[in-house]
C-alpha positions as CSV (number, residue, x, y, z in Angstrom):
1,M,15.0,4.1,21.0
2,I,12.9,6.3,23.3
3,K,14.7,6.7,26.6
4,Q,11.6,7.5,28.8
5,P,9.9,5.2,31.3
6,A,6.5,6.1,29.9
7,Y,7.2,4.1,26.8
8,T,7.5,0.3,26.9
9,I,9.0,-2.2,24.5
10,E,6.7,-4.2,22.2
11,P,7.6,-5.7,18.9
12,W,4.7,-4.2,16.9
13,A,3.6,-1.2,18.9
14,I,4.8,1.9,20.7
15,P,2.9,1.9,24.1
16,E,2.7,4.9,26.4
17,Q,1.5,3.7,29.8
18,E,1.0,7.0,31.5
19,L,0.8,10.7,30.4
20,H,3.7,13.0,31.0
21,L,2.8,16.6,30.3
22,D,6.5,17.5,30.0
23,L,6.9,15.0,27.1
24,L,3.9,16.2,25.1
25,A,5.8,17.7,22.2
26,Q,7.9,14.5,21.9
27,S,4.9,12.1,22.1
28,E,3.0,14.2,19.6
29,S,5.8,13.5,17.1
30,V,6.1,9.8,18.0
31,F,2.3,9.3,17.7
32,A,1.9,11.4,14.6
33,L,-0.1,9.7,11.8
34,S,0.2,10.4,8.1
35,N,-0.2,8.9,4.7
36,G,2.1,11.3,2.9
37,H,-0.7,13.5,1.9
38,I,-2.4,14.4,5.3
39,G,-0.4,14.6,8.5
40,L,-1.9,14.8,12.0
41,R,0.4,15.4,15.0
42,G,-0.4,13.1,18.0
43,N,-2.2,15.8,19.9
44,L,-4.7,14.8,22.6
45,D,-8.2,14.6,21.2
46,E,-9.4,17.5,23.3
47,G,-6.8,19.8,21.9
48,E,-5.3,20.9,25.2
49,P,-2.8,20.7,26.7
50,F,-0.4,20.5,23.8
51,G,3.3,20.8,22.9
52,L,2.6,22.0,19.4
53,P,-0.7,21.6,17.5
54,G,-0.3,20.5,13.9
55,T,-2.3,19.4,10.9
56,Y,-0.4,19.4,7.6
57,L,-1.0,18.8,3.9
58,S,1.8,17.8,1.6
59,G,2.8,20.7,-0.6
60,F,0.5,23.3,1.0
61,Y,2.6,26.3,2.0
62,D,2.6,30.0,2.4
63,L,5.3,32.5,1.5
64,R,7.4,34.7,3.8
65,P,10.0,37.3,2.9
66,L,13.7,36.6,3.2
67,P,15.3,39.8,4.3
68,Y,19.1,40.3,4.0
69,A,21.3,42.8,5.6
70,E,23.2,43.0,2.3
71,K,21.8,41.7,-1.0
72,A,23.9,39.1,-2.8
73,Y,23.5,37.7,-6.3
74,G,21.3,34.6,-6.6
75,Q,19.6,34.8,-3.2
76,P,15.9,34.1,-3.2
77,E,13.5,36.9,-2.4
78,S,11.0,34.7,-0.5
79,G,10.8,31.4,1.3
80,Q,8.1,28.8,1.5
81,T,6.9,27.5,4.9
82,V,4.5,24.7,5.8
83,V,1.1,25.8,7.2
84,N,-0.7,24.4,10.1
85,V,-4.0,23.9,8.3
86,T,-7.5,23.5,9.6
87,N,-7.5,21.3,12.7
88,G,-10.1,18.5,12.5
89,K,-8.8,16.4,15.3
90,L,-10.6,18.3,18.0
91,L,-13.3,16.6,20.2
92,R,-13.9,18.6,23.3
93,L,-15.7,16.8,26.1
94,L,-17.8,18.2,28.9
95,V,-19.0,16.1,31.8
96,D,-21.9,17.5,33.7
97,D,-20.8,20.9,32.3
98,E,-17.2,20.4,33.5
99,P,-14.7,20.5,30.6
100,F,-12.6,17.4,30.5
101,D,-8.9,18.4,30.8
102,V,-6.2,16.0,32.0
103,R,-4.7,18.8,34.1
104,Y,-7.8,19.0,36.3
105,G,-9.8,16.6,38.3
106,E,-8.1,13.2,38.7
107,L,-6.6,11.2,35.8
108,L,-6.9,7.7,37.1
109,E,-5.6,5.9,34.0
110,H,-4.2,7.1,30.6
111,R,-2.7,4.8,27.9
112,R,-1.9,5.4,24.3
113,V,-0.6,2.8,21.8
114,L,0.7,3.4,18.2
115,D,-0.2,0.1,16.5
116,L,2.3,-0.5,13.7
117,R,0.4,-3.3,12.1
118,S,-3.0,-1.7,12.1
119,G,-1.8,1.8,11.4
120,V,-3.9,3.4,14.2
121,L,-3.3,5.4,17.4
122,R,-5.4,4.1,20.3
123,R,-6.1,5.9,23.6
124,E,-7.9,4.8,26.7
125,L,-8.4,6.8,29.9
126,V,-10.4,7.0,33.1
127,W,-11.0,10.4,34.6
128,R,-12.8,11.7,37.7
129,S,-14.1,15.2,37.4
130,P,-13.7,17.8,40.1
131,A,-17.4,17.1,40.9
132,G,-16.7,13.4,41.3
133,R,-18.1,12.0,38.0
134,E,-16.1,9.1,36.7
135,I,-15.9,8.4,32.9
136,L,-14.1,6.0,30.6
137,V,-13.0,7.5,27.2
138,R,-11.7,5.4,24.3
139,S,-10.5,6.8,21.0
140,T,-8.9,5.3,17.9
141,R,-7.4,7.6,15.2
142,L,-6.3,6.8,11.6
143,V,-5.1,8.6,8.5
144,S,-6.1,6.3,5.7
145,F,-3.6,4.8,3.3
146,T,-6.4,3.6,1.0
147,H,-8.5,6.8,1.0
148,R,-5.8,9.4,0.3
149,S,-7.9,12.5,1.4
150,V,-9.4,10.9,4.5
151,A,-8.7,10.6,8.2
152,A,-11.1,9.3,10.9
153,I,-11.6,9.1,14.6
154,L,-13.7,6.8,16.7
155,Y,-14.5,8.5,20.1
156,E,-16.4,6.7,22.8
157,V,-17.5,8.0,26.2
158,E,-18.9,5.7,29.0
159,A,-20.3,6.7,32.4
160,R,-18.8,4.6,35.2
161,D,-20.4,5.2,38.5
162,E,-23.6,7.2,38.1
163,A,-25.9,8.9,35.6
164,T,-23.8,11.6,33.8
165,R,-24.6,14.3,31.3
166,V,-22.0,14.5,28.5
167,V,-21.5,16.9,25.7
168,V,-19.0,16.3,22.8
169,Q,-18.0,19.3,20.6
170,S,-16.5,18.1,17.4
171,E,-14.7,21.0,15.7
172,L,-12.9,22.2,12.6
173,V,-10.6,25.2,13.7
174,A,-8.5,27.3,11.4
175,N,-5.8,29.7,12.4
176,E,-5.4,28.1,15.8
177,P,-2.7,29.8,18.0
178,V,0.6,28.1,18.1
179,P,3.4,28.6,20.7
180,T,6.2,31.0,19.9
181,Q,9.1,29.1,18.3
182,T,12.6,29.1,19.7
183,D,15.8,30.1,17.9
184,D,16.4,26.5,16.9
185,P,17.3,26.6,13.2
186,R,15.1,23.6,12.6
187,A,12.0,25.4,13.8
188,A,9.5,26.7,11.3
189,A,8.9,30.4,10.6
190,A,6.0,31.8,12.7
191,L,3.0,32.6,10.5
192,R,0.2,34.5,12.2
193,S,-3.3,33.8,10.8
194,P,-1.9,32.4,7.5
195,L,-5.4,31.3,6.3
196,R,-8.0,33.6,4.9
197,G,-11.6,32.5,5.1
198,E,-13.3,31.8,1.7
199,H,-16.3,29.7,2.6
200,H,-18.1,28.0,5.5
201,S,-21.2,25.8,5.5
202,H,-23.0,23.1,7.6
203,R,-25.8,20.6,6.8
204,E,-27.0,17.9,9.2
205,L,-23.8,16.6,10.7
206,R,-21.5,17.7,7.9
207,C,-19.5,20.9,8.0
208,T,-17.0,22.4,5.5
209,L,-14.5,25.3,5.8
210,A,-12.5,26.7,2.8
211,H,-9.5,29.0,3.1
212,S,-6.7,30.4,1.0
213,A,-3.1,30.9,2.1
214,S,-2.6,34.6,2.7
215,A,0.6,35.0,0.5
216,S,0.8,32.0,-1.8
217,G,-2.9,32.0,-2.6
218,L,-3.2,28.2,-2.4
219,L,-6.8,27.1,-1.8
220,L,-7.7,24.6,0.9
221,A,-11.0,22.9,2.0
222,A,-11.5,20.8,5.0
223,G,-14.7,18.9,5.9
224,M,-16.1,16.7,8.6
225,D,-19.0,14.3,8.9
226,H,-20.3,12.2,11.8
227,L,-21.9,8.9,12.6
228,V,-23.4,9.1,16.1
229,E,-24.8,6.3,18.3
230,G,-26.1,6.9,21.8
231,P,-29.0,6.3,24.2
232,G,-32.1,8.2,23.4
233,P,-32.6,11.0,23.3
234,T,-29.1,11.9,21.9
235,L,-29.3,15.4,20.5
236,T,-27.1,16.9,17.8
237,E,-26.7,20.3,16.2
238,A,-24.2,22.0,13.8
239,E,-22.9,25.5,13.2
240,S,-20.2,27.2,11.2
241,E,-18.4,30.5,10.8
242,P,-15.3,31.5,8.8
243,D,-12.7,29.9,11.1
244,L,-14.8,27.5,13.1
245,A,-17.3,24.7,12.4
246,R,-18.8,22.7,15.2
247,V,-21.1,19.7,15.7
248,T,-22.4,19.3,19.2
249,V,-23.6,16.0,20.5
250,S,-25.3,15.7,23.9
251,A,-26.6,12.7,25.8
252,E,-27.3,11.5,29.3
253,L,-25.6,8.2,30.1
254,E,-26.5,5.7,32.8
255,P,-23.7,3.7,34.3
256,G,-22.3,1.4,31.6
257,Q,-24.0,3.3,28.8
258,R,-21.8,4.6,26.0
259,L,-21.9,7.5,23.5
260,R,-20.1,6.5,20.2
261,I,-19.0,9.1,17.6
262,V,-17.2,8.3,14.3
263,K,-15.7,11.5,13.0
264,L,-14.8,11.5,9.3
265,L,-12.4,14.1,8.0
266,A,-11.4,15.1,4.5
267,Y,-9.0,17.6,3.0
268,A,-8.2,18.9,-0.4
269,W,-6.1,21.8,-1.8
270,S,-5.2,23.2,-5.2
271,S,-3.2,26.0,-6.8
272,Q,-5.5,26.1,-9.9
273,R,-9.0,24.7,-9.3
274,S,-11.9,26.8,-8.1
275,R,-13.3,27.0,-4.6
276,P,-16.4,25.0,-5.6
277,A,-14.3,22.3,-7.1
278,V,-12.1,21.9,-4.0
279,R,-15.1,22.0,-1.8
280,D,-16.9,19.3,-3.9
281,Q,-13.7,17.1,-3.7
282,V,-14.0,17.2,0.1
283,D,-17.7,16.3,0.0
284,A,-17.0,13.4,-2.4
285,A,-14.2,12.1,-0.1
286,L,-16.6,12.3,2.9
287,A,-19.3,10.5,1.0
288,S,-16.8,7.7,0.0
289,A,-15.6,7.4,3.6
290,R,-19.1,7.3,4.9
291,R,-20.0,4.5,2.5
292,T,-16.9,2.6,3.5
293,G,-17.7,3.1,7.2
294,W,-15.4,2.9,10.2
295,E,-14.9,-0.9,10.0
296,G,-14.2,-0.7,6.3
297,L,-11.5,2.0,6.9
298,L,-9.9,-0.1,9.6
299,A,-9.9,-3.2,7.3
300,G,-8.4,-1.2,4.4
301,Q,-5.7,0.2,6.7
302,R,-4.7,-3.3,8.0
303,A,-4.7,-4.8,4.5
304,Y,-2.5,-2.1,3.2
305,L,0.0,-2.5,6.0
306,D,-0.1,-6.3,5.8
307,N,1.1,-6.0,2.2
308,F,3.8,-3.5,3.2
309,W,5.1,-5.6,6.1
310,A,5.2,-8.7,4.0
311,Q,7.8,-6.9,1.8
312,A,9.5,-4.6,4.3
313,D,9.7,-6.3,7.7
314,V,13.1,-6.9,9.3
315,E,13.2,-9.5,12.1
316,L,15.8,-9.2,14.7
317,D,16.6,-11.8,17.4
318,G,17.9,-10.9,20.9
319,D,17.3,-7.2,21.0
320,P,13.6,-6.3,21.4
321,E,14.3,-2.6,21.8
322,L,16.1,-2.5,18.4
323,Q,13.4,-4.6,16.9
324,Q,10.8,-2.0,17.9
325,A,13.0,0.8,16.7
326,V,13.5,-0.7,13.2
327,R,9.8,-1.2,12.7
328,F,9.0,2.2,14.1
329,A,11.4,3.8,11.6
330,L,10.0,1.7,8.7
331,F,6.5,2.8,9.6
332,H,7.3,6.5,9.8
333,T,9.2,6.4,6.6
334,L,6.2,4.8,4.9
335,Q,3.9,7.4,6.4
336,A,6.2,10.2,5.0
337,G,5.7,9.2,1.4
338,A,3.1,6.5,0.8
339,R,0.5,8.8,-0.8
340,A,2.5,12.0,-1.4
341,E,1.9,11.4,-5.2
342,G,3.4,14.3,-6.9
343,R,4.5,16.3,-3.9
344,A,7.8,16.6,-2.0
345,I,8.7,14.5,1.0
346,A,9.7,16.9,3.7
347,A,12.6,16.4,6.1
348,K,10.3,15.6,9.0
349,G,7.5,14.1,6.8
350,L,4.2,15.5,8.0
351,T,4.9,15.0,11.7
352,G,5.7,18.7,12.5
353,P,6.8,22.0,11.0
354,G,10.6,21.5,11.5
355,Y,12.8,22.9,8.8
356,D,9.7,24.8,7.5
357,G,8.4,21.6,6.0
358,H,11.1,21.7,3.3
359,C,12.4,18.9,1.1
360,F,16.2,18.5,1.2
361,W,18.7,16.0,-0.4
362,D,17.7,13.8,2.5
363,T,14.7,12.6,0.5
364,E,16.7,11.0,-2.2
365,T,19.6,9.9,0.0
366,Y,17.8,8.6,3.1
367,V,14.2,8.1,2.3
368,L,14.0,6.9,-1.3
369,P,16.5,4.0,-0.9
370,L,14.2,2.4,1.7
371,L,11.0,3.2,-0.3
372,T,12.6,1.9,-3.5
373,Y,12.8,-1.6,-2.0
374,T,9.6,-1.6,0.2
375,A,7.1,0.8,-1.5
376,P,8.6,1.5,-5.0
377,H,5.5,3.3,-6.2
378,A,6.2,6.0,-3.5
379,A,9.8,6.3,-4.6
380,A,8.7,6.8,-8.2
381,D,6.2,9.4,-7.3
382,A,8.8,11.4,-5.4
383,L,11.1,11.4,-8.4
384,R,8.2,12.4,-10.6
385,W,7.8,15.4,-8.4
386,R,11.4,16.3,-9.0
387,H,10.9,15.9,-12.7
388,A,7.8,18.2,-12.5
389,T,10.0,20.9,-11.1
390,L,12.6,20.7,-13.9
391,D,11.5,24.0,-15.5
392,L,12.3,25.8,-12.2
393,A,15.6,24.0,-11.8
394,R,16.6,25.0,-15.4
395,R,15.6,28.6,-14.6
396,R,17.8,28.4,-11.5
397,A,20.7,27.1,-13.5
398,E,20.4,30.0,-15.9
399,E,20.3,32.5,-13.0
400,L,23.5,31.0,-11.7
401,R,25.0,31.0,-15.3
402,L,25.2,27.2,-15.3
403,G,24.0,24.5,-17.7
404,G,21.4,21.9,-17.3
405,A,19.3,22.1,-14.1
406,V,20.2,23.2,-10.6
407,F,17.8,21.6,-8.1
408,P,17.2,23.6,-4.9
409,W,18.8,22.8,-1.6
410,R,15.5,23.3,0.3
411,T,12.1,23.8,-1.1
412,I,8.4,22.8,-1.1
413,R,7.2,23.8,-4.5
414,G,10.5,23.7,-6.4
415,Q,12.0,27.2,-6.0
416,E,15.1,27.7,-3.9
417,C,14.2,28.7,-0.3
418,S,17.6,28.8,1.3
419,G,18.8,32.3,1.9
420,Y,22.3,31.3,3.0
421,W,24.5,30.6,0.0
422,P,27.3,28.4,1.6
423,A,25.0,25.9,3.1
424,G,22.3,26.3,0.4
425,T,23.0,26.9,-3.2
426,A,26.6,25.8,-3.0
427,A,25.5,22.3,-1.9
428,F,25.3,21.2,-5.5
429,H,25.5,17.6,-4.7
430,V,21.7,17.5,-4.4
431,N,21.8,17.1,-8.2
432,A,23.8,13.9,-8.0
433,D,21.6,12.6,-5.1
434,I,18.6,12.9,-7.4
435,A,20.4,11.1,-10.2
436,D,21.5,8.4,-7.8
437,A,17.9,7.8,-6.7
438,V,16.9,7.5,-10.3
439,R,19.6,5.0,-11.0
440,R,18.7,2.9,-7.9
441,Y,15.0,2.9,-8.7
442,V,15.4,1.8,-12.3
443,A,18.0,-0.9,-11.3
444,A,15.7,-2.3,-8.6
445,T,12.4,-2.2,-10.5
446,G,13.3,-2.5,-14.2
447,D,10.6,0.2,-14.8
448,E,11.5,1.1,-18.4
449,E,8.5,3.4,-18.9
450,F,9.7,5.5,-15.9
451,E,13.2,5.5,-17.3
452,R,12.1,6.8,-20.6
453,S,9.6,9.4,-19.4
454,V,11.2,10.7,-16.2
455,G,14.6,9.1,-15.4
456,F,16.5,9.9,-18.6
457,E,15.8,13.6,-18.6
458,L,16.7,13.9,-14.9
459,L,20.0,12.1,-15.5
460,V,20.9,14.3,-18.5
461,E,20.0,17.6,-17.0
462,T,21.8,16.9,-13.7
463,A,24.9,15.8,-15.6
464,R,24.9,18.9,-17.8
465,M,25.2,21.0,-14.6
466,W,28.4,19.2,-13.6
467,R,30.0,19.9,-16.9
468,S,29.3,23.6,-16.6
469,L,30.2,23.8,-12.9
470,G,33.5,21.9,-13.0
471,H,36.6,22.4,-15.1
472,D,39.6,20.5,-16.4
473,H,42.7,21.5,-14.4
474,P,45.5,23.0,-16.6
475,G,48.1,20.9,-14.8
476,G,46.6,17.7,-15.9
477,D,45.1,16.8,-12.5
478,G,41.8,15.9,-14.1
479,F,38.3,17.3,-13.7
480,R,37.8,19.6,-10.7
481,I,34.7,20.9,-8.9
482,D,35.6,23.9,-6.8
483,G,33.7,26.1,-4.3
484,V,31.0,23.7,-3.1
485,T,29.5,22.8,0.3
486,G,29.6,19.1,1.1
487,P,26.8,17.1,2.8
488,D,28.0,18.0,6.3
489,E,26.8,21.6,5.6
490,Y,29.6,23.0,7.7
491,S,32.7,22.7,5.5
492,A,31.5,25.5,3.2
493,I,33.0,26.5,-0.1
494,A,35.5,23.7,-0.4
495,D,37.4,22.5,-3.5
496,N,37.0,18.9,-4.6
497,N,34.7,17.8,-1.8
498,V,35.1,14.0,-1.8
499,Y,31.4,13.2,-1.5
500,T,30.4,15.8,-4.2
501,N,33.1,14.6,-6.6
502,L,32.3,10.9,-6.2
503,M,28.6,11.5,-6.6
504,A,29.1,13.8,-9.6
505,Q,31.4,11.1,-11.2
506,R,28.7,8.5,-10.8
507,N,26.1,10.9,-12.2
508,L,28.2,11.6,-15.3
509,R,28.9,7.9,-15.9
510,V,25.3,6.6,-15.6
């Protein structure tokens, strides 16, 4: 699955036995955690070095113009792109005033494990500073499946050989710099400082930042709270400014003594609610997480996944690498949509900004079949999101002089975001893919309420589009659908594409 010696084969885990700086970008995707609402790339706790920093919220985006050398009919004026929102993963560590950085001093041990049954990322390392101080650091990170708006990190520092002064700076950082993207078409558009400061506050060990997206105007709040245990006296202080909030914890550790910090994170966003309402939602999520506690969050995570694996696990004999790969794929698919709840499932989930965070036909054709049989509530929620965008799809159909609804080739909110007609708007088969996902979900679950309230209208409106797009051939050769792009996206503007025709036929017959 992962052809690198740093990763070893285990049936229920992805272990990384040593740190390879040249593989950071890859490991950050492999070790990404998400619940479908919040996504945290698997960056190192200290923030640096990184391949690509990333914290994402499902459906939170900004707008960017789509310029054209020559304007053509039906092309969208702007596109939507996922935003790297406020980073709450950061826990910077100083050892006797020396910043801990894996590139300096001596990294004696470094292991990370993605635990597929517990739904956490664990890290353990031993580091000797340039001044000779040796420390042990352990961290465990989770994005909660049971608390939709919450993530949490347990961070522990232990002195190994002699008395050591340690300082941990726990931070929320907005508008963090990201590396320049390549010309890879999968890469996201570069947005510089996409977040505009709206509010910042701190009280005791809790901090909150609120921002709005510069162009889309979507409102975001992020908050953090802390539970600190350490030898006395352990000192704490908090501060905040528009793009930065920080809680500083300092202690002096004797050999074997440990500083333990539980960092609770919460996120909320809205296109309609007020700044106080979004801020209060974050405060409520932090209060709930604090009441549950670290052990409670771990137990809830394990219980959720125990239930998932009881329904979804596939056991393979004789090929441990393939066994690991199947469970890894199942886990990441669950992460992509488990708690999306009314938002799109992006092509890369919430593991990175590839494809601008857009939802494609891949959702209905590759993701929803699996979720339908393993986490049917998530499949239903994804289709409810499509249904919620029907007004935009009908408007797009009118713009293209077609009947029914034309769903976008790529989008976040529901508007078409592809500026290239042949591989975008002409790929009409997305309509039939959605209809097929409806048919599969209803057949698998027998959910009659969903069929009445959501499925029926999706099936009717997608079928109406085919009647207006296709035509009966005068020569008696039957119904034709000309000038479309098939699912390979390269055979553009073809007549009677086999996949499109067969899928449309199924849509019309349902």
